[in-house]
C-alpha positions in Angstrom: 91.9 -68.9 12.4 94.2 -66.0 11.9 93.2 -62.4 12.1 94.0 -62.0 8.5 91.7 -64.8 7.5 88.8 -63.4 9.6 89.4 -59.9 8.1 89.4 -61.4 4.6 86.3 -63.4 5.1 84.5 -60.3 6.6 85.5 -58.2 3.7 84.3 -60.8 1.2 80.9 -61.0 3.0 80.6 -57.2 3.1 81.5 -57.0 -0.6 78.8 -59.6 -1.4 76.2 -57.8 0.6 77.0 -54.5 -1.1 76.8 -56.2 -4.5 73.4 -57.7 -3.6 71.9 -54.4 -2.3 73.6 -52.0 -4.7 71.2 -52.3 -7.7 68.0 -51.8 -5.7 69.6 -48.9 -3.7 70.8 -47.2 -6.8 67.4 -47.5 -8.6 65.7 -46.2 -5.4 68.1 -43.3 -5.3 67.7 -42.3 -8.9 63.9 -42.6 -8.8 63.8 -40.6 -5.6 65.9 -37.8 -7.1 63.7 -37.7 -10.3 60.5 -37.5 -8.2 62.1 -34.8 -6.0 63.0 -32.8 -9.1 59.4 -33.2 -10.4 58.1 -32.0 -7.0 60.4 -29.0 -7.0 59.4 -28.0 -10.5 55.7 -28.3 -9.9 55.8 -27.2 -6.2 53.8 -30.3 -5.2 55.0 -31.0 -1.6 53.2 -34.3 -1.1 55.5 -36.7 0.9 53.6 -39.8 0.0 54.1 -39.2 -3.8 57.7 -40.5 -3.6 57.0 -43.9 -2.0 54.8 -45.7 -4.6 57.1 -45.0 -7.6 60.2 -45.9 -5.6 58.6 -49.2 -4.4 57.6 -50.0 -8.0 61.0 -49.2 -9.3 62.8 -51.2 -6.7 60.5 -54.2 -7.3 61.2 -53.9 -11.1 64.9 -53.7 -10.4 64.7 -56.8 -8.2 63.0 -58.7 -11.0 65.6 -57.6 -13.5 68.7 -58.2 -11.3 67.4 -61.3 -9.5 69.2 -63.9 -11.8 72.5 -62.1 -11.3 72.0 -61.7 -7.6 71.2 -65.4 -7.3 74.5 -66.3 -9.1 76.4 -64.0 -6.7 74.9 -65.5 -3.6 75.2 -69.1 -4.9 78.9 -68.5 -5.7 79.5 -67.1 -2.2 77.7 -70.0 -0.6 79.5 -72.6 -2.8 82.8 -71.0 -1.9 82.0 -71.3 1.9 80.9 -74.9 1.5 84.0 -75.9 -0.5 86.4 -74.2 2.0 84.5 -75.4 5.1 87.4 -77.6 6.2 89.7 -74.6 6.1 87.3 -72.6 8.3 87.1 -75.3 11.0 90.9 -75.4 11.7 
């Protein structure tokens, strides 16, 4: 294995991880900002008010994006299995 191969494989793995985590993180961020704006407008400073809507929004995003996420991870795994002989040398 060359350093270029290891670097390329590492970058592909990181890209896949970011693609898988991105939708849930983005939804959590947007919902958190919206709740924070609501809290600032109403001057409600309850810290636990943010957690339940964020958890529900992330769970809903997981349900919506799960088929796409499954395709991404299956493609990554299939690529690893197909190229397994190249990884061994």
